[in-house]
C-alpha positions in Angstrom: -33.4 -70.5 14.2 -35.8 -69.1 11.9 -39.5 -70.1 13.0 -41.5 -72.1 10.4 -44.4 -70.1 8.8 -47.7 -71.2 10.1 -50.2 -72.3 7.8 -52.5 -69.2 7.8 -49.4 -67.0 7.1 -48.8 -69.0 3.9 -52.4 -68.7 2.8 -52.4 -65.0 3.4 -49.3 -64.8 1.2 -51.1 -66.8 -1.5 -54.3 -64.8 -1.3 -52.1 -61.7 -1.8 -51.5 -63.1 -5.2 -55.1 -62.6 -6.1 -54.7 -58.9 -5.5 -51.6 -58.6 -7.4 -52.6 -60.6 -10.5 -56.0 -59.0 -11.0 -58.2 -61.5 -10.1 -60.1 -59.7 -7.5 -61.3 -56.2 -7.0 -62.9 -54.0 -4.6 -66.6 -55.2 -3.8 -65.8 -58.9 -5.6 -66.9 -61.8 -3.4 -64.1 -64.3 -2.3 -64.7 -68.0 -3.3 -66.4 -70.1 -0.6 -64.2 -71.2 2.3 -64.4 -74.9 0.7 -63.1 -73.9 -2.6 -60.4 -72.1 -1.0 -59.5 -75.0 1.0 -59.4 -77.1 -1.8 -57.4 -74.7 -4.0 -54.6 -74.6 -1.3 -55.0 -77.9 -0.1 -55.5 -76.9 3.5 -58.3 -77.2 6.1 -61.3 -74.9 6.2 -59.9 -74.0 9.9 -56.8 -72.6 8.5 -58.6 -70.6 5.7 -60.8 -68.9 8.5 -57.8 -67.9 10.3 -56.4 -66.3 7.2 -59.6 -64.7 6.2 -59.9 -63.4 9.9 -56.5 -61.8 9.6 -57.4 -59.8 6.5 -60.6 -59.0 8.2 -59.0 -57.4 11.2 -56.7 -55.5 8.9 -59.7 -54.2 6.6 -58.8 -55.8 3.8 -62.0 -58.0 3.5 -65.5 -57.8 4.8 -66.9 -61.0 6.4 -70.6 -60.9 6.1 -72.5 -63.5 8.5 -74.0 -66.2 6.2 -73.1 -64.1 3.1 -69.5 -64.9 2.5 -66.4 -62.7 2.4 -65.9 -59.4 0.2 -63.1 -57.3 -1.0 -63.1 -54.1 1.0 -60.0 -52.4 -0.2 -57.4 -53.4 -3.0 -54.3 -51.9 -1.2 -53.0 -55.2 -0.1 -49.6 -54.9 1.5 -47.0 -56.1 -1.1 -43.5 -56.2 0.6 -42.7 -58.9 2.9 -42.2 -56.1 5.7 -45.8 -54.9 5.0 -47.3 -58.3 5.0 -45.3 -59.2 8.2 -46.8 -56.3 10.0 -50.3 -57.2 8.7 -49.9 -60.8 10.1 -48.4 -59.4 13.4 -51.3 -57.0 14.2 -53.8 -59.6 13.6 -51.9 -62.1 15.8 -52.0 -59.9 18.9 -55.9 -59.5 18.1 -56.1 -63.5 18.0 -54.1 -63.9 21.1 -56.8 -61.9 23.0 -59.5 -64.1 21.3 -58.0 -67.2 22.1 -57.5 -66.3 25.7 -61.0 -65.3 25.9 -61.9 -68.9 24.6 -59.3 -70.7 26.6 -60.6 -69.2 29.7 -64.1 -70.6 29.1 -62.9 -74.0 27.9 -60.0 -74.7 30.6 -61.8 -73.2 33.7 -64.6 -76.0 33.3 -62.1 -78.3 32.1 -60.3 -77.8 35.6 -63.3 -78.1 37.4 -64.1 -81.4 35.9 -60.5 -82.7 35.9 -60.5 -82.1 39.8 -63.3 -84.8 39.9 -62.3 -87.1 37.5 -58.5 -87.2 36.7 -57.0 -90.6 37.3 -53.7 -91.0 39.3 -52.0 -91.5 35.9 -53.3 -88.3 34.6 -52.2 -86.3 37.8 -48.8 -88.0 37.4 -48.8 -86.4 33.6 -49.6 -83.0 35.1 -47.1 -83.3 37.8 -44.3 -84.2 35.3 -45.2 -81.4 32.7 -45.0 -79.0 35.8 -41.6 -80.4 36.9 -40.3 -79.9 33.1 -41.7 -76.3 33.1 -39.9 -75.2 36.2 -36.6 -77.0 35.1 -36.8 -75.3 31.5 -36.2 -71.9 32.4 -33.5 -71.4 29.7 -34.8 -73.8 27.1 -37.6 -72.0 25.3 -39.1 -74.8 23.2 -39.0 -77.3 26.0 -40.6 -74.9 28.4 -43.3 -74.1 25.8 -44.0 -77.7 25.3 -44.4 -78.4 29.1 -46.6 -75.5 29.3 -48.8 -76.5 26.5 -48.9 -80.2 27.5 -49.8 -79.0 31.3 -52.9 -77.3 29.7 -53.7 -80.1 27.3 -53.5 -82.7 30.1 -56.1 -80.6 32.2 -58.6 -80.9 29.4 -57.9 -84.7 28.6 -58.6 -85.4 32.3 -62.1 -84.3 32.1 -62.9 -87.5 30.1 -65.1 -85.4 28.0 -64.6 -86.2 24.3 -66.1 -83.2 23.0 -63.8 -80.8 25.0 -60.8 -83.1 24.2 -61.8 -83.0 20.3 -62.1 -79.2 20.4 -58.8 -78.4 22.2 -57.0 -80.8 19.9 -58.6 -78.9 16.7 -57.6 -75.7 18.4 -54.0 -76.9 19.5 -52.0 -74.8 17.0 -53.7 -71.8 18.1 -53.4 -72.7 21.5 -49.7 -73.3 21.4 -49.4 -69.9 19.6 -51.0 -68.2 22.5 -48.9 -69.9 25.2 -45.7 -69.0 22.9 -46.7 -65.2 22.9 -47.6 -65.1 26.7 -44.4 -67.0 27.7 -42.3 -64.7 25.6 -43.7 -61.8 27.5 -44.0 -63.1 30.8 -40.6 -65.0 31.2 -38.7 -61.7 30.2 -39.6 -60.5 33.6 -37.9 -62.9 36.2 -41.1 -61.9 38.9 -43.5 -62.8 36.2 -41.5 -66.0 35.2 -41.7 -67.1 39.0 -45.5 -66.2 39.0 -46.1 -68.4 35.9 -44.9 -71.5 37.7 -46.4 -70.8 41.0 -49.8 -70.2 39.3 -49.5 -73.6 37.6 -48.3 -75.3 40.8 -51.5 -74.0 42.7 -53.8 -75.3 39.6 -52.1 -78.5 40.0 -52.8 -78.7 43.9 -56.2 -77.8 43.5 -56.9 -80.5 40.7 -54.8 -83.2 42.7 -56.9 -82.4 46.1 -60.3 -82.6 44.2 -61.1 -78.9 45.0 -63.2 -78.3 41.7 -64.3 -74.8 42.7 -60.9 -73.8 43.6 -59.4 -75.5 40.4 -62.0 -73.4 38.2 -60.9 -70.0 39.9 -57.4 -70.4 39.7 -57.5 -71.1 36.2 -59.8 -68.2 35.4 -57.5 -66.0 37.4 -54.4 -67.3 35.5 -55.7 -66.8 32.1 -57.6 -63.2 33.2 -54.1 -62.0 34.5 -52.2 -63.1 31.4 -54.8 -61.3 29.2 -54.5 -58.1 31.3 -50.6 -58.4 31.2 -50.6 -58.5 27.5 -53.1 -55.6 27.0 -50.6 -53.3 28.9 -47.8 -54.9 27.1 -49.3 -54.2 23.5 -50.7 -50.8 24.6 -47.1 -49.5 25.5 -46.0 -50.5 21.9 -43.4 -52.8 23.4 -45.1 -55.8 21.6 -45.6 -54.5 18.3 -42.2 -55.7 16.6 -41.6 -58.8 18.8 
């Protein structure tokens, strides 16, 4: 089944039209995020993601507090070239999102171990059970994995943490999808994934805040390291 395009992919394709119809040339400043969001009828967060993709690929330069400027006009025209641009940027964004997740989720696990209710622990356990039972169901496993991490943040009872992770939910799901695609292709790493989640759950359920935080940090750091190795070999470029 063909995967639905993400919002930022559509925006990148629409921004391409600026280049092709001559509306923008090298050195020109892009309209403000607010104006682009209104023009494309999307959130400013989605606009930022699309601009970040263009920046990573050297198409634009984002100046802190000064807007975005066209760096080169040789924008990829074919769907294959555009797909390669987005794929390259997504690899980079996965790393950035993993760094952000490590910071948020490690402290969330620490707080969840202190504050999780029996109902919240039950949600974590059910997500874990579904993850273990979804070995051959990609989407079900992805949803269970995502819910496990989301439920940890919700168990902090910190409204700002919860609001932030909900805002980043699409990017977080994309990151989990990328890491699961890699990890689950190796039976040993697939087993490690379940085992790591089980240990995190056990630490939270037992109220061991320090261990819960440590295990989440180790879990995400390990994934980032594995992906770095994976992409460096070139195996992940066309996945």
